[in-house]
C-alpha positions in Angstrom: 0.0 0.0 0.0 2.9 2.3 0.7 3.6 4.3 -2.5 0.1 4.1 -3.8 -1.6 7.1 -5.2 -5.3 8.0 -4.7 -7.5 10.6 -6.2 -10.2 11.7 -3.8 -13.1 13.3 -5.5 -15.5 15.4 -3.5 -18.8 15.9 -5.3 -20.8 17.2 -2.4 -22.7 15.8 0.6 -22.6 15.7 4.3 -19.1 14.1 4.7 -17.4 17.3 3.5 -19.1 19.7 5.8 -17.7 21.4 9.0 -19.5 23.6 11.4 -18.4 27.2 11.2 -17.3 28.3 14.7 -18.8 31.8 14.2 -22.3 31.2 12.8 -22.6 27.5 13.5 -23.7 26.7 10.0 -22.4 23.8 8.0 -19.9 24.7 5.3 -17.7 22.6 3.0 -14.0 22.4 4.0 -11.0 22.4 1.7 -10.2 18.8 0.7 -6.7 19.9 -0.2 -6.2 19.9 3.5 -7.6 16.5 4.1 -4.6 15.2 6.0 -5.2 18.0 8.5 -8.8 17.1 8.9 -8.2 13.4 9.1 -4.6 13.0 10.2 -4.9 9.2 10.5 -4.5 8.8 6.8 -0.9 10.0 7.1 0.0 6.6 8.5 -0.7 5.0 5.1 2.3 6.8 3.5 0.6 7.2 0.2 0.0 10.1 -2.2 -3.6 11.5 -1.9 -4.7 14.2 -4.2 -8.1 15.8 -4.2 -10.5 17.3 -6.7 -13.6 19.2 -5.7 -16.6 19.7 -8.0 -17.4 23.3 -8.5 -20.2 23.9 -7.8 -20.7 21.2 -5.2 -23.7 19.0 -6.0 -26.3 18.2 -3.3 -27.1 14.5 -3.5 -30.8 15.2 -4.3 -29.7 17.3 -7.3 -27.5 14.5 -8.9 -28.3 13.8 -12.5 -26.7 12.0 -15.5 -24.6 15.1 -16.4 -22.8 14.7 -13.1 -22.2 11.0 -13.8 -20.7 11.9 -17.2 -18.5 14.5 -15.6 -17.4 12.0 -13.0 -16.7 9.2 -15.5 -14.7 11.7 -17.6 -12.7 12.9 -14.7 -11.7 9.3 -13.8 -10.8 8.5 -17.4 -8.6 11.6 -17.6 -6.8 10.7 -14.4 -6.9 6.9 -14.7 -3.2 6.4 -15.5 -2.0 8.7 -12.7 -3.6 6.9 -9.8 -4.0 3.5 -8.3 -7.6 4.0 -7.1 -10.3 6.6 -6.7 -12.4 7.6 -3.7 -15.7 9.4 -4.5 -17.2 11.4 -1.7 -20.9 11.7 -2.4 -24.2 12.4 -0.6 -26.1 9.3 0.5 -29.5 10.0 -1.0 -28.5 9.1 -4.6 -25.2 7.3 -3.9 -26.6 3.9 -5.1 -27.9 5.5 -8.3 -24.5 7.1 -9.0 -22.5 3.9 -8.1 -24.8 1.8 -10.3 -24.5 4.1 -13.2 -20.7 4.4 -13.0 -20.4 0.6 -12.9 -22.0 0.4 -16.4 -20.2 3.5 -17.8 -16.7 2.3 -16.9 -15.6 -0.7 -19.1 -12.4 -2.6 -18.6 -12.1 -1.2 -15.1 -9.1 -2.6 -13.3 -8.8 -0.1 -10.4 -11.1 0.6 -7.4 -13.7 3.3 -7.5 -15.0 3.5 -4.0 -18.0 5.7 -3.1 -18.4 6.7 0.5 -20.0 9.5 2.6 -21.5 9.9 6.0 -24.6 10.5 8.0 -22.9 13.1 10.2 -20.5 15.8 9.0 -16.8 15.0 9.4 -16.3 17.8 11.8 -18.8 16.5 14.4 -17.6 14.5 17.4 -19.6 11.4 16.6 -19.2 11.5 12.9 -19.1 8.3 10.9 -17.3 10.2 8.2 -13.7 9.6 9.4 -14.0 5.8 9.6 -15.8 5.6 6.3 -13.1 7.8 4.6 -10.1 6.0 6.1 -11.3 2.6 5.2 -12.4 3.7 1.7 -8.8 5.0 1.1 -7.3 1.8 2.4 -9.5 -0.3 0.1 -8.8 1.9 -2.9 -5.1 1.5 -2.4 -5.1 -2.3 -1.6 -3.2 -4.6 -4.0 -2.5 -8.3 -4.2 1.1 -9.7 -4.4 1.1 -9.3 -8.1 0.3 -5.6 -7.8 -3.3 -5.8 -9.0 -6.1 -4.0 -7.2 -7.9 -6.2 -4.7 -11.2 -4.7 -5.5 -11.3 -3.5 -9.2 -14.9 -2.5 -9.0 -17.3 0.4 -8.5 -18.4 -0.1 -4.9 -19.7 1.6 -1.8 -18.1 1.6 1.6 -20.3 2.4 4.5 -20.3 1.5 8.2 -17.7 -1.3 8.0 -19.1 -3.0 4.8 -17.9 -2.8 1.2 -20.8 -3.4 -1.2 -20.9 -3.8 -5.0 -22.2 -0.4 -6.2 -24.9 -1.8 -8.5 -26.2 -4.2 -5.8 -26.6 -1.5 -3.1 -29.6 0.4 -2.0 -30.1 3.0 0.8 -32.2 1.6 3.6 -31.9 4.2 6.4 -31.8 8.0 6.7 -30.8 7.8 10.4 -28.6 4.8 11.1 -24.9 4.6 10.4 -25.7 1.4 8.5 -27.4 3.4 5.7 -26.9 0.9 2.8 -27.5 -2.8 2.2 -26.9 -5.3 -0.6 -29.9 -7.5 -0.2 -29.1 -10.0 -3.0 -25.3 -10.2 -3.0 -22.7 -10.6 -0.2 -20.4 -7.9 1.0 -17.1 -7.6 -0.9 -15.2 -6.8 2.3 -15.8 -6.1 6.0 -13.7 -3.8 8.1 -13.0 -4.8 11.7 -9.6 -4.9 13.3 -8.5 -5.7 9.8 -10.2 -5.5 6.5 -11.3 -9.0 5.4 -11.9 -9.3 1.6 -14.4 -11.7 0.2 -12.3 -12.5 -2.8 -14.7 -15.0 -4.3 -17.4 -12.3 -4.6 -15.2 -9.7 -6.2 -15.3 -9.2 -10.0 -11.9 -9.2 -11.8 -11.3 -7.8 -15.3 -10.9 -10.1 -18.2 -7.6 -8.4 -18.9 -5.6 -6.3 -16.5 -3.9 -4.4 -19.4 -6.9 -3.4 -21.5 -7.4 0.4 -21.5 -10.3 1.9 -19.6 -13.2 2.7 -21.9 -15.8 5.2 -20.8 -19.4 5.3 -22.0 -20.9 8.8 -21.6 -23.7 8.4 -24.1 -26.8 7.9 -22.0 -30.4 7.8 -23.0 -32.5 8.9 -20.0 -36.0 8.4 -21.4 -36.9 6.0 -18.6 -39.9 6.1 -16.3 -40.5 4.1 -13.1 -44.0 2.9 -12.3 -44.6 1.5 -8.8 -47.6 -0.8 -8.9 -49.9 -0.1 -6.0 -53.5 -0.9 -5.0 -55.8 1.8 -6.5 -53.6 2.7 -9.4 -55.8 4.2 -12.1 -55.8 3.6 -15.9 -55.2 7.3 -16.6 -52.1 7.5 -14.5 -50.7 4.2 -15.8 -51.3 5.0 -19.4 -49.6 8.4 -19.0 -46.5 6.8 -17.7 -46.4 3.6 -19.8 -47.4 5.1 -23.2 -46.1 8.6 -23.1 -44.3 9.8 -26.3 -41.2 10.8 -24.3 -40.8 7.4 -22.6 -38.7 4.8 -24.3 -38.5 2.3 -21.4 -40.5 1.7 -18.2 -39.3 0.0 -15.0 -42.3 -1.7 -13.5 -41.9 -2.1 -9.7 -44.2 -5.1 -9.1 -45.3 -7.1 -6.1 -43.4 -10.1 -4.8 -41.8 -12.3 -7.5 -43.0 -10.0 -10.3 -46.8 -10.0 -9.9 -49.2 -7.2 -10.9 -53.0 -6.7 -11.1 -54.8 -9.2 -13.4 -57.6 -6.8 -14.5 -58.2 -6.5 -18.2 -57.6 -2.8 -18.3 -54.2 -3.2 -16.7 -53.0 -5.8 -19.1 -54.4 -3.9 -22.1 -52.2 -0.9 -21.2 -49.2 -3.2 -20.8 -49.8 -4.8 -24.2 -50.4 -1.3 -25.7 -47.0 -0.1 -24.4 -45.3 -3.2 -25.5 -46.9 -3.1 -29.0 -45.6 0.4 -29.4 -42.1 -0.8 -28.9 -41.5 0.3 -25.3 -38.9 -1.5 -23.3 -40.6 -2.9 -20.2 -38.6 -4.2 -17.3 -40.0 -6.0 -14.3 -38.3 -5.3 -10.9 -39.6 -6.5 -7.6 -40.6 -4.0 -4.9 -39.3 -6.3 -2.2 -36.0 -5.5 -0.5 -34.6 -8.9 -1.4 -35.6 -11.7 -3.8 -36.0 -12.1 -7.5 -38.5 -11.7 -10.2 -39.8 -15.0 -11.6 -42.7 -14.6 -14.1 -43.2 -18.3 -14.5 -44.8 -18.9 -11.1 -48.1 -17.1 -11.0 -50.7 -16.3 -13.7 -50.2 -12.5 -13.4 -46.4 -12.9 -14.0 -47.0 -15.1 -16.9 -49.4 -12.6 -18.4 -46.7 -9.9 -18.1 -44.1 -12.2 -19.8 -46.5 -13.0 -22.7 -47.1 -9.3 -23.1 -43.3 -8.7 -23.7 -42.2 -7.6 -20.2 -38.6 -8.5 -19.5 -37.6 -10.0 -16.1 -35.2 -7.9 -14.1 -34.4 -10.9 -11.9 -32.8 -9.6 -8.7 -31.7 -6.3 -9.9 -32.3 -3.2 -7.8 -34.3 -0.3 -9.2 -31.2 2.0 -8.9 -29.2 -0.5 -11.0 -32.0 -1.1 -13.5 -32.1 2.7 -14.2 -28.4 2.9 -14.8 -28.4 -0.2 -17.0 -31.2 1.1 -19.1 -29.6 4.5 -19.5 -26.4 2.7 -20.6 -27.9 0.2 -23.0 -30.3 2.7 -24.6 -27.3 5.1 -25.0 -25.5 2.4 -27.0 -28.3 1.6 -29.4 -31.6 3.0 -30.8 -32.8 -0.6 -31.4 -35.2 -1.5 -28.5 -35.1 -5.2 -29.4 -31.4 -5.1 -28.9 -31.8 -3.4 -25.6 -34.3 -6.0 -24.4 -31.9 -8.8 -25.3 -29.1 -7.4 -23.3 -31.2 -6.5 -20.3 -31.1 -10.1 -19.3 -27.3 -10.3 -19.6 -25.2 -10.0 -16.4 -23.0 -7.1 -17.6 -21.3 -5.9 -14.4 -22.4 -8.3 -11.7 -25.8 -6.6 -11.3 -27.9 -9.7 -11.5 -27.6 -13.3 -10.3 -27.5 -15.8 -13.2 
């Protein structure tokens, strides 16, 4: 780890805030002085440079243009650093980590997202531990000099999660994220224990990084619920500006069996829309071969999202639709496990 170089990228969020001693308001601190704020990282004897987005981006304001800027920044600095730590607000961190996992092809270095529930300047902050461990993970290498975790991931409250398997589960607990359908990539205790069998490795360690910044964001999310009306459903499913719809269904992929409901699904499918079935449940998978309602959706042309998260489904659709205008091609590749986002 000694001699490693890390680029720390501050996009915004709670972790980078300190309380002003005069007016007691929270204000961002200078990440160029990170070793003064978190002196513990000096012990790693590594080079840590920082880059701060200007303007800073509140997590709730994150959009695909920010992902494009972040991916481009990593590409432009890829050969200069051994790993990247992205400091990000928690509200949309899973969306950003999921999107980046698809946008970065041939990734052979860690891109570790982290943040905090309390500002780093507060006495009980979780920010220091999250930041210190994220830096250590981003710099960690095996005996051959390869990164131990060459993935886009999230470190939070002692656990390292695959980015496109994560979801935010709490706005108050330090354990803010979970990976309900995939094991942790590492756990930090007295030492950091890596789950090497769960970590993705690149097909080639020498292939150059390829960045995909062409994203098509014409995706809507429809959460199925009791009392949903035909007017609302048709507006979301069949709108001219919608190319794909993520259907958040019940249980293993079930939805209402009423004639009007299935008529709208068939109408959207017949018009060429990409329809992806994702379960509302925290864990589990979509299986449209079990119950009649799931079978009806499958016959209507709805694609199974298996155990993908909604955050990952959104990033995957943006990425695939950005690569091709052919919706049939997009549907075919939705069921491919591209970056470890589904279990197959």
